[in-house]
C-alpha positions in Angstrom: 112.6 92.7 115.8 112.2 89.4 114.0 108.6 89.2 115.1 107.9 92.7 113.8 109.5 91.8 110.5 107.5 88.6 110.3 104.3 90.6 111.0 105.2 93.1 108.3 105.9 90.3 105.7 102.6 88.6 106.6 100.7 91.9 106.2 102.4 92.8 102.9 102.2 89.3 101.4 98.6 88.7 102.6 99.6 85.3 104.0 99.6 84.6 107.7 101.6 81.3 107.0 103.2 80.8 103.6 102.7 77.6 101.7 105.7 75.3 101.5 106.6 76.5 98.0 106.8 80.1 99.3 108.5 79.4 102.6 112.1 80.2 101.5 111.2 83.6 100.0 109.0 84.5 102.9 111.8 83.6 105.4 114.4 85.4 103.4 112.2 88.6 103.4 111.9 88.3 107.2 115.7 88.0 107.6 116.4 91.0 105.3 113.8 93.2 107.1 115.1 92.1 110.5 118.7 93.0 109.5 117.6 96.4 108.0 115.7 97.2 111.2 118.7 96.3 113.4 120.9 98.5 111.3 118.4 101.3 111.6 118.1 101.0 115.4 121.8 100.8 115.9 122.5 103.8 113.7 120.0 106.2 115.2 121.4 108.9 117.3 119.2 110.1 120.2 119.8 113.6 121.3 
């Protein structure tokens, strides 16, 4: 899930690798999206 989040942040930001001054905000976005995706996947009910 983290790799999918990283790919999403790369696509949305337009950067494949952030500059040093953007690394913190880039990595935080990846963590937040990973967490949200994990909550989604654990919360889904399959019928």
